[in-house]
Structure formats: structure tokens, C-alpha cells
PDB file of N, CA, C and O in Angstrom:
ATOM      1  N   UNK A   1     -39.036 138.685  36.967  1.00  0.00           N
ATOM      2  CA  UNK A   1     -38.968 139.649  35.945  1.00  0.00           C
ATOM      3  C   UNK A   1     -38.495 141.018  36.743  1.00  0.00           C
ATOM      4  O   UNK A   1     -38.224 141.292  37.912  1.00  0.00           O
ATOM      5  N   UNK A   2     -38.556 141.951  35.095  1.00  0.00           N
ATOM      6  CA  UNK A   2     -37.857 142.771  34.569  1.00  0.00           C
ATOM      7  C   UNK A   2     -38.726 143.996  35.134  1.00  0.00           C
ATOM      8  O   UNK A   2     -39.950 143.894  35.209  1.00  0.00           O
ATOM      9  N   UNK A   3     -38.023 145.200  35.542  1.00  0.00           N
ATOM     10  CA  UNK A   3     -38.593 146.369  35.243  1.00  0.00           C
ATOM     11  C   UNK A   3     -37.653 146.852  34.085  1.00  0.00           C
ATOM     12  O   UNK A   3     -36.446 147.087  34.044  1.00  0.00           O
ATOM     13  N   UNK A   4     -39.156 146.939  32.708  1.00  0.00           N
ATOM     14  CA  UNK A   4     -38.208 148.147  31.889  1.00  0.00           C
ATOM     15  C   UNK A   4     -37.691 149.454  31.572  1.00  0.00           C
ATOM     16  O   UNK A   4     -37.193 150.141  30.680  1.00  0.00           O
ATOM     17  N   UNK A   5     -38.258 149.425  33.362  1.00  0.00           N
ATOM     18  CA  UNK A   5     -37.205 151.380  32.919  1.00  0.00           C
ATOM     19  C   UNK A   5     -36.469 151.046  33.364  1.00  0.00           C
ATOM     20  O   UNK A   5     -36.156 151.953  34.135  1.00  0.00           O
ATOM     21  N   UNK A   6     -35.837 150.292  33.486  1.00  0.00           N
ATOM     22  CA  UNK A   6     -34.412 149.703  34.400  1.00  0.00           C
ATOM     23  C   UNK A   6     -34.012 148.296  34.232  1.00  0.00           C
ATOM     24  O   UNK A   6     -34.186 147.323  34.967  1.00  0.00           O
ATOM     25  N   UNK A   7     -33.392 148.432  33.003  1.00  0.00           N
ATOM     26  CA  UNK A   7     -32.844 146.821  32.324  1.00  0.00           C
ATOM     27  C   UNK A   7     -31.406 146.883  31.986  1.00  0.00           C
ATOM     28  O   UNK A   7     -30.731 147.714  31.377  1.00  0.00           O
ATOM     29  N   UNK A   8     -31.125 145.706  32.588  1.00  0.00           N
ATOM     30  CA  UNK A   8     -29.427 146.041  32.195  1.00  0.00           C
ATOM     31  C   UNK A   8     -29.067 144.458  32.024  1.00  0.00           C
ATOM     32  O   UNK A   8     -29.405 143.495  32.712  1.00  0.00           O
ATOM     33  N   UNK A   9     -28.060 144.568  30.569  1.00  0.00           N
ATOM     34  CA  UNK A   9     -27.744 142.471  30.988  1.00  0.00           C
ATOM     35  C   UNK A   9     -26.556 143.241  31.004  1.00  0.00           C
ATOM     36  O   UNK A   9     -26.117 144.196  30.362  1.00  0.00           O
ATOM     37  N   UNK A  10     -25.966 142.136  32.452  1.00  0.00           N
ATOM     38  CA  UNK A  10     -24.979 141.727  32.433  1.00  0.00           C
ATOM     39  C   UNK A  10     -24.290 140.683  32.102  1.00  0.00           C
ATOM     40  O   UNK A  10     -25.005 139.698  31.919  1.00  0.00           O
ATOM     41  N   UNK A  11     -22.522 140.409  31.864  1.00  0.00           N
ATOM     42  CA  UNK A  11     -22.242 139.177  31.656  1.00  0.00           C
ATOM     43  C   UNK A  11     -21.030 138.779  32.086  1.00  0.00           C
ATOM     44  O   UNK A  11     -20.512 139.744  32.648  1.00  0.00           O
ATOM     45  N   UNK A  12     -20.357 137.893  32.102  1.00  0.00           N
ATOM     46  CA  UNK A  12     -18.867 137.584  32.509  1.00  0.00           C
ATOM     47  C   UNK A  12     -17.961 137.797  31.401  1.00  0.00           C
ATOM     48  O   UNK A  12     -18.112 137.251  30.308  1.00  0.00           O
ATOM     49  N   UNK A  13     -17.065 138.554  31.672  1.00  0.00           N
ATOM     50  CA  UNK A  13     -15.836 138.118  30.188  1.00  0.00           C
ATOM     51  C   UNK A  13     -15.634 137.423  29.925  1.00  0.00           C
ATOM     52  O   UNK A  13     -15.409 136.609  30.820  1.00  0.00           O
ATOM     53  N   UNK A  14     -15.503 137.013  28.752  1.00  0.00           N
ATOM     54  CA  UNK A  14     -14.702 135.249  28.176  1.00  0.00           C
ATOM     55  C   UNK A  14     -13.240 135.606  28.616  1.00  0.00           C
ATOM     56  O   UNK A  14     -12.537 136.602  28.444  1.00  0.00           O
ATOM     57  N   UNK A  15     -13.061 134.435  29.235  1.00  0.00           N
ATOM     58  CA  UNK A  15     -11.780 134.590  29.731  1.00  0.00           C
ATOM     59  C   UNK A  15     -10.924 133.803  28.664  1.00  0.00           C
ATOM     60  O   UNK A  15     -11.159 132.770  28.037  1.00  0.00           O
ATOM     61  N   UNK A  16      -9.573 134.880  28.692  1.00  0.00           N
ATOM     62  CA  UNK A  16      -8.888 134.633  26.804  1.00  0.00           C
ATOM     63  C   UNK A  16      -7.884 133.617  27.214  1.00  0.00           C
ATOM     64  O   UNK A  16      -6.949 133.634  26.414  1.00  0.00           O
ATOM     65  N   UNK A  17      -7.751 132.886  27.999  1.00  0.00           N
ATOM     66  CA  UNK A  17      -6.812 131.569  28.150  1.00  0.00           C
ATOM     67  C   UNK A  17      -7.508 130.967  28.802  1.00  0.00           C
ATOM     68  O   UNK A  17      -7.994 131.462  29.819  1.00  0.00           O
ATOM     69  N   UNK A  18      -7.789 129.615  28.382  1.00  0.00           N
ATOM     70  CA  UNK A  18      -8.389 128.111  29.926  1.00  0.00           C
ATOM     71  C   UNK A  18      -7.584 127.598  29.236  1.00  0.00           C
ATOM     72  O   UNK A  18      -7.103 127.568  28.104  1.00  0.00           O
ATOM     73  N   UNK A  19      -7.541 127.067  30.512  1.00  0.00           N
ATOM     74  CA  UNK A  19      -6.127 126.071  31.117  1.00  0.00           C
ATOM     75  C   UNK A  19      -6.409 125.100  29.763  1.00  0.00           C
ATOM     76  O   UNK A  19      -7.358 125.127  28.979  1.00  0.00           O
ATOM     77  N   UNK A  20      -5.181 124.207  29.796  1.00  0.00           N
ATOM     78  CA  UNK A  20      -5.220 123.121  28.981  1.00  0.00           C
ATOM     79  C   UNK A  20      -5.802 123.413  27.257  1.00  0.00           C
ATOM     80  O   UNK A  20      -6.305 122.488  26.620  1.00  0.00           O
ATOM     81  N   UNK A  21      -5.716 124.154  26.943  1.00  0.00           N
ATOM     82  CA  UNK A  21      -6.715 124.788  25.520  1.00  0.00           C
ATOM     83  C   UNK A  21      -5.590 125.273  25.260  1.00  0.00           C
ATOM     84  O   UNK A  21      -4.453 125.299  25.732  1.00  0.00           O
ATOM     85  N   UNK A  22      -6.648 125.977  23.671  1.00  0.00           N
ATOM     86  CA  UNK A  22      -5.584 127.068  23.422  1.00  0.00           C
ATOM     87  C   UNK A  22      -5.850 128.427  23.256  1.00  0.00           C
ATOM     88  O   UNK A  22      -6.995 128.802  23.007  1.00  0.00           O
ATOM     89  N   UNK A  23      -5.118 129.040  23.343  1.00  0.00           N
ATOM     90  CA  UNK A  23      -5.481 130.521  23.795  1.00  0.00           C
ATOM     91  C   UNK A  23      -6.560 131.169  22.293  1.00  0.00           C
ATOM     92  O   UNK A  23      -6.439 131.087  21.070  1.00  0.00           O
ATOM     93  N   UNK A  24      -7.921 132.009  23.539  1.00  0.00           N
ATOM     94  CA  UNK A  24      -8.925 132.040  22.823  1.00  0.00           C
ATOM     95  C   UNK A  24      -8.563 133.940  22.702  1.00  0.00           C
ATOM     96  O   UNK A  24      -7.696 134.384  23.454  1.00  0.00           O
ATOM     97  N   UNK A  25      -9.282 134.896  21.742  1.00  0.00           N
ATOM     98  CA  UNK A  25      -9.464 136.005  21.599  1.00  0.00           C
ATOM     99  C   UNK A  25     -10.598 136.267  21.208  1.00  0.00           C
ATOM    100  O   UNK A  25     -11.155 136.032  20.136  1.00  0.00           O
ATOM    101  N   UNK A  26     -11.107 137.028  22.593  1.00  0.00           N
ATOM    102  CA  UNK A  26     -12.676 137.927  22.503  1.00  0.00           C
ATOM    103  C   UNK A  26     -12.814 138.725  21.532  1.00  0.00           C
ATOM    104  O   UNK A  26     -11.689 138.752  21.034  1.00  0.00           O
ATOM    105  N   UNK A  27     -13.638 139.564  20.788  1.00  0.00           N
ATOM    106  CA  UNK A  27     -13.469 139.795  19.885  1.00  0.00           C
ATOM    107  C   UNK A  27     -13.948 141.368  20.033  1.00  0.00           C
ATOM    108  O   UNK A  27     -13.584 142.531  19.855  1.00  0.00           O
ATOM    109  N   UNK A  28     -15.607 140.100  20.732  1.00  0.00           N
ATOM    110  CA  UNK A  28     -16.854 141.407  21.087  1.00  0.00           C
ATOM    111  C   UNK A  28     -17.666 140.583  21.011  1.00  0.00           C
ATOM    112  O   UNK A  28     -17.720 139.355  20.963  1.00  0.00           O
ATOM    113  N   UNK A  29     -18.606 141.781  21.000  1.00  0.00           N
ATOM    114  CA  UNK A  29     -20.636 140.635  21.430  1.00  0.00           C
ATOM    115  C   UNK A  29     -21.461 140.840  21.030  1.00  0.00           C
ATOM    116  O   UNK A  29     -21.521 142.025  20.701  1.00  0.00           O
ATOM    117  N   UNK A  30     -22.403 140.222  20.793  1.00  0.00           N
ATOM    118  CA  UNK A  30     -23.779 140.845  20.244  1.00  0.00           C
ATOM    119  C   UNK A  30     -24.907 140.176  21.046  1.00  0.00           C
ATOM    120  O   UNK A  30     -25.170 138.978  20.941  1.00  0.00           O
ATOM    121  N   UNK A  31     -25.486 140.940  21.769  1.00  0.00           N
ATOM    122  CA  UNK A  31     -26.315 140.799  22.864  1.00  0.00           C
ATOM    123  C   UNK A  31     -28.425 140.689  21.709  1.00  0.00           C
ATOM    124  O   UNK A  31     -28.703 141.524  20.849  1.00  0.00           O
ATOM    125  N   UNK A  32     -28.699 140.363  21.819  1.00  0.00           N
ATOM    126  CA  UNK A  32     -29.973 139.697  21.026  1.00  0.00           C
ATOM    127  C   UNK A  32     -31.480 139.817  22.277  1.00  0.00           C
ATOM    128  O   UNK A  32     -31.827 138.844  22.946  1.00  0.00           O
ATOM    129  N   UNK A  33     -31.980 140.796  22.332  1.00  0.00           N
ATOM    130  CA  UNK A  33     -33.148 140.766  23.145  1.00  0.00           C
ATOM    131  C   UNK A  33     -34.599 140.539  21.964  1.00  0.00           C
ATOM    132  O   UNK A  33     -34.879 141.481  21.223  1.00  0.00           O
ATOM    133  N   UNK A  34     -35.504 139.110  21.898  1.00  0.00           N
ATOM    134  CA  UNK A  34     -37.382 139.380  21.514  1.00  0.00           C
ATOM    135  C   UNK A  34     -38.327 139.033  21.775  1.00  0.00           C
ATOM    136  O   UNK A  34     -38.786 137.943  22.116  1.00  0.00           O
ATOM    137  N   UNK A  35     -38.700 139.986  21.624  1.00  0.00           N
ATOM    138  CA  UNK A  35     -40.342 139.398  22.189  1.00  0.00           C
ATOM    139  C   UNK A  35     -41.085 139.288  21.175  1.00  0.00           C
ATOM    140  O   UNK A  35     -41.384 140.260  20.481  1.00  0.00           O
ATOM    141  N   UNK A  36     -41.605 137.746  20.879  1.00  0.00           N
ATOM    142  CA  UNK A  36     -42.119 136.941  20.208  1.00  0.00           C
ATOM    143  C   UNK A  36     -43.425 137.579  19.302  1.00  0.00           C
ATOM    144  O   UNK A  36     -43.566 137.547  18.079  1.00  0.00           O
ATOM    145  N   UNK A  37     -44.458 138.256  20.487  1.00  0.00           N
ATOM    146  CA  UNK A  37     -45.787 138.932  20.110  1.00  0.00           C
ATOM    147  C   UNK A  37     -46.052 140.046  20.326  1.00  0.00           C
ATOM    148  O   UNK A  37     -46.207 140.322  21.516  1.00  0.00           O
ATOM    149  N   UNK A  38     -46.210 141.091  19.373  1.00  0.00           N
ATOM    150  CA  UNK A  38     -45.687 140.791  18.360  1.00  0.00           C
ATOM    151  C   UNK A  38     -44.438 141.248  18.111  1.00  0.00           C
ATOM    152  O   UNK A  38     -44.297 142.405  18.506  1.00  0.00           O
ATOM    153  N   UNK A  39     -43.311 140.694  17.516  1.00  0.00           N
ATOM    154  CA  UNK A  39     -42.031 140.394  16.760  1.00  0.00           C
ATOM    155  C   UNK A  39     -41.235 142.044  16.744  1.00  0.00           C
ATOM    156  O   UNK A  39     -41.459 143.073  16.107  1.00  0.00           O
ATOM    157  N   UNK A  40     -40.093 141.604  17.924  1.00  0.00           N
ATOM    158  CA  UNK A  40     -39.420 142.955  17.972  1.00  0.00           C
ATOM    159  C   UNK A  40     -38.618 142.735  18.179  1.00  0.00           C
ATOM    160  O   UNK A  40     -38.511 142.099  19.228  1.00  0.00           O
ATOM    161  N   UNK A  41     -37.644 142.970  17.583  1.00  0.00           N
ATOM    162  CA  UNK A  41     -36.059 142.967  18.015  1.00  0.00           C
ATOM    163  C   UNK A  41     -34.669 144.060  18.578  1.00  0.00           C
ATOM    164  O   UNK A  41     -34.046 144.778  17.796  1.00  0.00           O
ATOM    165  N   UNK A  42     -34.414 143.984  19.938  1.00  0.00           N
ATOM    166  CA  UNK A  42     -32.854 144.670  20.021  1.00  0.00           C
ATOM    167  C   UNK A  42     -31.738 143.847  19.655  1.00  0.00           C
ATOM    168  O   UNK A  42     -31.859 142.624  19.725  1.00  0.00           O
ATOM    169  N   UNK A  43     -31.132 144.141  19.439  1.00  0.00           N
ATOM    170  CA  UNK A  43     -30.101 143.693  18.704  1.00  0.00           C
ATOM    171  C   UNK A  43     -28.745 144.793  18.750  1.00  0.00           C
ATOM    172  O   UNK A  43     -28.832 145.971  18.404  1.00  0.00           O
ATOM    173  N   UNK A  44     -27.621 144.206  19.200  1.00  0.00           N
ATOM    174  CA  UNK A  44     -26.305 145.263  19.697  1.00  0.00           C
ATOM    175  C   UNK A  44     -25.383 144.907  19.441  1.00  0.00           C
ATOM    176  O   UNK A  44     -25.188 143.888  20.104  1.00  0.00           O
ATOM    177  N   UNK A  45     -24.124 145.232  18.474  1.00  0.00           N
ATOM    178  CA  UNK A  45     -22.271 144.304  18.879  1.00  0.00           C
ATOM    179  C   UNK A  45     -21.805 145.439  19.609  1.00  0.00           C
ATOM    180  O   UNK A  45     -21.785 146.617  19.253  1.00  0.00           O
ATOM    181  N   UNK A  46     -21.372 144.833  20.859  1.00  0.00           N
ATOM    182  CA  UNK A  46     -20.391 145.306  21.032  1.00  0.00           C
ATOM    183  C   UNK A  46     -18.707 145.151  21.398  1.00  0.00           C
ATOM    184  O   UNK A  46     -18.410 143.958  21.468  1.00  0.00           O
ATOM    185  N   UNK A  47     -17.675 145.963  21.619  1.00  0.00           N
ATOM    186  CA  UNK A  47     -16.449 145.775  21.448  1.00  0.00           C
ATOM    187  C   UNK A  47     -16.059 144.454  23.200  1.00  0.00           C
ATOM    188  O   UNK A  47     -16.802 144.344  24.175  1.00  0.00           O
ATOM    189  N   UNK A  48     -14.812 143.771  22.987  1.00  0.00           N
ATOM    190  CA  UNK A  48     -14.784 142.924  24.059  1.00  0.00           C
ATOM    191  C   UNK A  48     -14.413 144.194  25.930  1.00  0.00           C
ATOM    192  O   UNK A  48     -14.943 144.190  27.041  1.00  0.00           O
ATOM    193  N   UNK A  49     -14.121 144.410  25.767  1.00  0.00           N
ATOM    194  CA  UNK A  49     -14.075 145.220  26.436  1.00  0.00           C
ATOM    195  C   UNK A  49     -15.405 145.695  27.571  1.00  0.00           C
ATOM    196  O   UNK A  49     -15.359 145.944  28.775  1.00  0.00           O
ATOM    197  N   UNK A  50     -16.708 145.687  26.473  1.00  0.00           N
ATOM    198  CA  UNK A  50     -18.020 145.632  27.426  1.00  0.00           C
ATOM    199  C   UNK A  50     -18.680 144.589  27.868  1.00  0.00           C
ATOM    200  O   UNK A  50     -18.575 143.493  27.317  1.00  0.00           O
ATOM    201  N   UNK A  51     -19.532 144.823  29.040  1.00  0.00           N
ATOM    202  CA  UNK A  51     -20.067 143.655  29.429  1.00  0.00           C
ATOM    203  C   UNK A  51     -21.486 143.705  29.804  1.00  0.00           C
ATOM    204  O   UNK A  51     -22.142 142.936  30.506  1.00  0.00           O
ATOM    205  N   UNK A  52     -21.923 145.136  28.975  1.00  0.00           N
ATOM    206  CA  UNK A  52     -23.217 145.436  30.325  1.00  0.00           C
ATOM    207  C   UNK A  52     -23.341 146.028  29.122  1.00  0.00           C
ATOM    208  O   UNK A  52     -22.560 146.689  28.438  1.00  0.00           O
ATOM    209  N   UNK A  53     -25.012 145.505  28.910  1.00  0.00           N
ATOM    210  CA  UNK A  53     -26.050 146.909  28.303  1.00  0.00           C
ATOM    211  C   UNK A  53     -26.667 147.249  28.489  1.00  0.00           C
ATOM    212  O   UNK A  53     -27.101 146.357  29.218  1.00  0.00           O
ATOM    213  N   UNK A  54     -27.901 148.503  28.556  1.00  0.00           N
ATOM    214  CA  UNK A  54     -29.303 148.504  29.131  1.00  0.00           C
ATOM    215  C   UNK A  54     -29.933 148.675  28.321  1.00  0.00           C
ATOM    216  O   UNK A  54     -29.421 149.352  27.429  1.00  0.00           O
ATOM    217  N   UNK A  55     -31.368 148.212  28.096  1.00  0.00           N
ATOM    218  CA  UNK A  55     -32.409 147.986  27.114  1.00  0.00           C
ATOM    219  C   UNK A  55     -32.613 149.150  27.018  1.00  0.00           C
ATOM    220  O   UNK A  55     -32.172 149.890  27.897  1.00  0.00           O
ATOM    221  N   UNK A  56     -33.109 149.511  26.276  1.00  0.00           N
ATOM    222  CA  UNK A  56     -33.936 150.802  26.276  1.00  0.00           C
ATOM    223  C   UNK A  56     -35.341 150.444  26.874  1.00  0.00           C
ATOM    224  O   UNK A  56     -35.770 149.310  27.089  1.00  0.00           O
ATOM    225  N   UNK A  57     -35.842 151.396  27.053  1.00  0.00           N
ATOM    226  CA  UNK A  57     -37.268 151.256  27.677  1.00  0.00           C
ATOM    227  C   UNK A  57     -38.418 151.146  27.015  1.00  0.00           C
ATOM    228  O   UNK A  57     -39.519 150.763  27.410  1.00  0.00           O
ATOM    229  N   UNK A  58     -37.925 151.658  25.573  1.00  0.00           N
ATOM    230  CA  UNK A  58     -38.559 152.123  24.429  1.00  0.00           C
ATOM    231  C   UNK A  58     -39.006 151.099  23.750  1.00  0.00           C
ATOM    232  O   UNK A  58     -39.730 151.122  22.754  1.00  0.00           O
ATOM    233  N   UNK A  59     -38.524 150.116  24.352  1.00  0.00           N
ATOM    234  CA  UNK A  59     -38.514 148.575  23.197  1.00  0.00           C
ATOM    235  C   UNK A  59     -39.541 148.052  23.981  1.00  0.00           C
ATOM    236  O   UNK A  59     -40.549 147.612  23.428  1.00  0.00           O
ATOM    237  N   UNK A  60     -39.427 148.039  25.154  1.00  0.00           N
ATOM    238  CA  UNK A  60     -40.666 146.999  25.786  1.00  0.00           C
ATOM    239  C   UNK A  60     -42.136 148.037  25.359  1.00  0.00           C
ATOM    240  O   UNK A  60     -42.085 149.259  25.494  1.00  0.00           O
ATOM    241  N   UNK A  61     -43.200 147.429  24.921  1.00  0.00           N
ATOM    242  CA  UNK A  61     -44.202 148.726  24.905  1.00  0.00           C
ATOM    243  C   UNK A  61     -45.063 147.154  25.003  1.00  0.00           C
ATOM    244  O   UNK A  61     -45.767 146.944  24.016  1.00  0.00           O
ATOM    245  N   UNK A  62     -45.074 146.214  25.917  1.00  0.00           N
ATOM    246  CA  UNK A  62     -46.114 144.967  26.188  1.00  0.00           C
ATOM    247  C   UNK A  62     -46.212 145.128  27.987  1.00  0.00           C
ATOM    248  O   UNK A  62     -45.152 145.087  28.612  1.00  0.00           O
ATOM    249  N   UNK A  63     -47.263 145.273  28.588  1.00  0.00           N
ATOM    250  CA  UNK A  63     -46.447 144.515  30.150  1.00  0.00           C
ATOM    251  C   UNK A  63     -46.771 143.021  30.373  1.00  0.00           C
ATOM    252  O   UNK A  63     -47.520 142.575  29.503  1.00  0.00           O
ATOM    253  N   UNK A  64     -46.416 142.187  31.265  1.00  0.00           N
ATOM    254  CA  UNK A  64     -46.306 140.559  31.004  1.00  0.00           C
ATOM    255  C   UNK A  64     -46.237 140.079  29.617  1.00  0.00           C
ATOM    256  O   UNK A  64     -47.179 139.549  29.028  1.00  0.00           O
ATOM    257  N   UNK A  65     -45.043 140.299  29.119  1.00  0.00           N
ATOM    258  CA  UNK A  65     -44.500 139.484  28.153  1.00  0.00           C
ATOM    259  C   UNK A  65     -43.353 138.407  27.992  1.00  0.00           C
ATOM    260  O   UNK A  65     -42.752 137.969  28.973  1.00  0.00           O
ATOM    261  N   UNK A  66     -43.289 138.310  27.681  1.00  0.00           N
ATOM    262  CA  UNK A  66     -42.186 137.400  27.626  1.00  0.00           C
ATOM    263  C   UNK A  66     -41.179 137.696  26.667  1.00  0.00           C
ATOM    264  O   UNK A  66     -41.720 137.723  25.561  1.00  0.00           O
ATOM    265  N   UNK A  67     -39.710 137.976  26.567  1.00  0.00           N
ATOM    266  CA  UNK A  67     -38.622 138.114  25.995  1.00  0.00           C
ATOM    267  C   UNK A  67     -37.273 136.629  26.266  1.00  0.00           C
ATOM    268  O   UNK A  67     -36.837 135.966  27.207  1.00  0.00           O
ATOM    269  N   UNK A  68     -37.153 136.696  25.358  1.00  0.00           N
ATOM    270  CA  UNK A  68     -36.060 135.774  25.722  1.00  0.00           C
ATOM    271  C   UNK A  68     -34.510 136.973  24.783  1.00  0.00           C
ATOM    272  O   UNK A  68     -34.525 137.774  23.848  1.00  0.00           O
ATOM    273  N   UNK A  69     -33.230 136.350  25.885  1.00  0.00           N
ATOM    274  CA  UNK A  69     -31.532 136.838  25.384  1.00  0.00           C
ATOM    275  C   UNK A  69     -31.051 136.285  24.908  1.00  0.00           C
ATOM    276  O   UNK A  69     -31.454 135.135  25.081  1.00  0.00           O
ATOM    277  N   UNK A  70     -30.233 136.344  24.238  1.00  0.00           N
ATOM    278  CA  UNK A  70     -28.660 135.774  23.564  1.00  0.00           C
ATOM    279  C   UNK A  70     -27.760 136.735  23.533  1.00  0.00           C
ATOM    280  O   UNK A  70     -27.666 137.605  22.667  1.00  0.00           O
ATOM    281  N   UNK A  71     -26.924 136.557  24.704  1.00  0.00           N
ATOM    282  CA  UNK A  71     -25.526 137.016  24.259  1.00  0.00           C
ATOM    283  C   UNK A  71     -24.355 136.191  24.053  1.00  0.00           C
ATOM    284  O   UNK A  71     -23.984 135.379  24.901  1.00  0.00           O
ATOM    285  N   UNK A  72     -23.395 136.488  22.268  1.00  0.00           N
ATOM    286  CA  UNK A  72     -22.866 135.980  21.900  1.00  0.00           C
ATOM    287  C   UNK A  72     -21.062 136.538  22.014  1.00  0.00           C
ATOM    288  O   UNK A  72     -20.620 137.628  21.652  1.00  0.00           O
ATOM    289  N   UNK A  73     -20.524 135.722  22.450  1.00  0.00           N
ATOM    290  CA  UNK A  73     -18.947 136.057  22.358  1.00  0.00           C
ATOM    291  C   UNK A  73     -18.874 135.748  21.560  1.00  0.00           C
ATOM    292  O   UNK A  73     -19.570 134.798  21.200  1.00  0.00           O
ATOM    293  N   UNK A  74     -17.897 136.398  20.666  1.00  0.00           N
ATOM    294  CA  UNK A  74     -17.748 136.324  18.784  1.00  0.00           C
ATOM    295  C   UNK A  74     -16.203 136.114  19.163  1.00  0.00           C
ATOM    296  O   UNK A  74     -15.938 137.053  19.914  1.00  0.00           O
ATOM    297  N   UNK A  75     -15.088 135.337  18.997  1.00  0.00           N
ATOM    298  CA  UNK A  75     -14.235 135.191  18.717  1.00  0.00           C
ATOM    299  C   UNK A  75     -13.356 135.397  17.318  1.00  0.00           C
ATOM    300  O   UNK A  75     -13.814 135.176  16.197  1.00  0.00           O
ATOM    301  N   UNK A  76     -11.764 135.946  17.648  1.00  0.00           N
ATOM    302  CA  UNK A  76     -11.262 136.191  16.442  1.00  0.00           C
ATOM    303  C   UNK A  76     -11.660 135.987  15.471  1.00  0.00           C
ATOM    304  O   UNK A  76     -12.185 136.723  14.636  1.00  0.00           O
ATOM    305  N   UNK A  77     -11.334 134.405  15.492  1.00  0.00           N
ATOM    306  CA  UNK A  77     -12.292 133.316  14.501  1.00  0.00           C
ATOM    307  C   UNK A  77     -13.254 133.300  13.763  1.00  0.00           C
ATOM    308  O   UNK A  77     -13.479 132.580  12.791  1.00  0.00           O
ATOM    309  N   UNK A  78     -13.979 134.282  14.318  1.00  0.00           N
ATOM    310  CA  UNK A  78     -15.789 134.450  13.713  1.00  0.00           C
ATOM    311  C   UNK A  78     -16.527 133.603  14.796  1.00  0.00           C
ATOM    312  O   UNK A  78     -17.643 133.905  15.217  1.00  0.00           O
ATOM    313  N   UNK A  79     -15.377 131.850  15.468  1.00  0.00           N
ATOM    314  CA  UNK A  79     -16.526 131.204  16.188  1.00  0.00           C
ATOM    315  C   UNK A  79     -17.048 132.010  17.399  1.00  0.00           C
ATOM    316  O   UNK A  79     -16.573 132.803  18.212  1.00  0.00           O
ATOM    317  N   UNK A  80     -18.188 131.466  17.154  1.00  0.00           N
ATOM    318  CA  UNK A  80     -18.997 131.790  18.543  1.00  0.00           C
ATOM    319  C   UNK A  80     -19.515 131.322  19.908  1.00  0.00           C
ATOM    320  O   UNK A  80     -19.144 130.154  20.034  1.00  0.00           O
ATOM    321  N   UNK A  81     -20.301 131.768  21.131  1.00  0.00           N
ATOM    322  CA  UNK A  81     -20.096 131.275  21.974  1.00  0.00           C
ATOM    323  C   UNK A  81     -21.866 132.175  22.689  1.00  0.00           C
ATOM    324  O   UNK A  81     -21.990 133.370  22.957  1.00  0.00           O
ATOM    325  N   UNK A  82     -22.978 131.051  22.812  1.00  0.00           N
ATOM    326  CA  UNK A  82     -23.831 131.643  23.070  1.00  0.00           C
ATOM    327  C   UNK A  82     -24.660 131.069  24.046  1.00  0.00           C
ATOM    328  O   UNK A  82     -25.016 129.901  24.201  1.00  0.00           O
ATOM    329  N   UNK A  83     -25.033 132.621  25.007  1.00  0.00           N
ATOM    330  CA  UNK A  83     -25.886 132.090  26.142  1.00  0.00           C
ATOM    331  C   UNK A  83     -26.889 132.878  26.564  1.00  0.00           C
ATOM    332  O   UNK A  83     -26.629 134.036  26.891  1.00  0.00           O
ATOM    333  N   UNK A  84     -28.692 132.202  26.654  1.00  0.00           N
ATOM    334  CA  UNK A  84     -29.254 132.818  26.741  1.00  0.00           C
ATOM    335  C   UNK A  84     -30.276 132.916  28.118  1.00  0.00           C
ATOM    336  O   UNK A  84     -29.999 133.002  29.314  1.00  0.00           O
ATOM    337  N   UNK A  85     -31.389 132.870  27.499  1.00  0.00           N
ATOM    338  CA  UNK A  85     -31.759 132.907  28.879  1.00  0.00           C
ATOM    339  C   UNK A  85     -33.148 134.213  28.413  1.00  0.00           C
ATOM    340  O   UNK A  85     -33.189 135.007  27.474  1.00  0.00           O
ATOM    341  N   UNK A  86     -33.983 133.988  29.369  1.00  0.00           N
ATOM    342  CA  UNK A  86     -35.379 135.113  29.171  1.00  0.00           C
ATOM    343  C   UNK A  86     -36.227 135.576  30.711  1.00  0.00           C
ATOM    344  O   UNK A  86     -35.718 135.281  31.793  1.00  0.00           O
ATOM    345  N   UNK A  87     -37.504 136.295  30.626  1.00  0.00           N
ATOM    346  CA  UNK A  87     -37.205 136.943  31.391  1.00  0.00           C
ATOM    347  C   UNK A  87     -38.888 137.411  30.690  1.00  0.00           C
ATOM    348  O   UNK A  87     -39.340 137.184  29.568  1.00  0.00           O
ATOM    349  N   UNK A  88     -39.612 138.245  32.066  1.00  0.00           N
ATOM    350  CA  UNK A  88     -40.871 138.572  32.108  1.00  0.00           C
ATOM    351  C   UNK A  88     -40.310 140.668  32.546  1.00  0.00           C
ATOM    352  O   UNK A  88     -39.422 141.192  33.219  1.00  0.00           O
ATOM    353  N   UNK A  89     -41.831 141.337  31.406  1.00  0.00           N
ATOM    354  CA  UNK A  89     -41.804 142.390  31.674  1.00  0.00           C
ATOM    355  C   UNK A  89     -42.951 142.691  32.760  1.00  0.00           C
ATOM    356  O   UNK A  89     -44.008 142.076  32.908  1.00  0.00           O
ATOM    357  N   UNK A  90     -42.358 144.050  33.646  1.00  0.00           N
ATOM    358  CA  UNK A  90     -43.785 143.982  35.458  1.00  0.00           C
ATOM    359  C   UNK A  90     -43.933 144.761  34.478  1.00  0.00           C
ATOM    360  O   UNK A  90     -43.204 144.973  33.509  1.00  0.00           O
ATOM    361  N   UNK A  91     -45.688 145.511  35.005  1.00  0.00           N
ATOM    362  CA  UNK A  91     -45.769 146.542  34.461  1.00  0.00           C
ATOM    363  C   UNK A  91     -45.572 148.312  35.044  1.00  0.00           C
ATOM    364  O   UNK A  91     -45.713 149.242  34.251  1.00  0.00           O
TER     365      UNK A  91
END
């Protein structure tokens, strides 16, 4: 459960070199937050140097509502890796 007036999504930066594999170059992140009923979507593209984003309180207009989120790491070749989760807003 999260406070909709102070909700920040944070993530660890994707390492640019993984031992035993090819180097990767993360060029940015995309964060998507979705409320299903009624459908509302918050989406933002961020540079690779940013590892957190505050979701504006205005996005949340219903209490005790399930929201899903995704953080996409976008590689220079346009490949994407997604991390997802969900949360419920407090009153």
C-alpha cells in the first residue's frame, strides 16, 4: 500500500557490462503505471541517468485501488527488459 501524495518508483540501474556476455548500452527507461477501472495510464520516458520518478498525486483519483506498474530498460538496439509489480493506494 502506498501514499498517493508521495509515491516514487525507484530501480537499480541496469549494469552496462555483464560478466560472460556482450556489453549492453542502456539508453533510457520507460515507466508505465496503470489503473484498470476506470482505465488511467501514466507513462514517462526517462534518460539512462535517471533511476526514479514521482507519480503525480493527480494521477490517483480513487482510494484503495489496485495499480500495476512496469519499468522498461531500453537498450541501444531497442531491446527492452521489463520489471513489473503492483500496489494499492491508501486514502
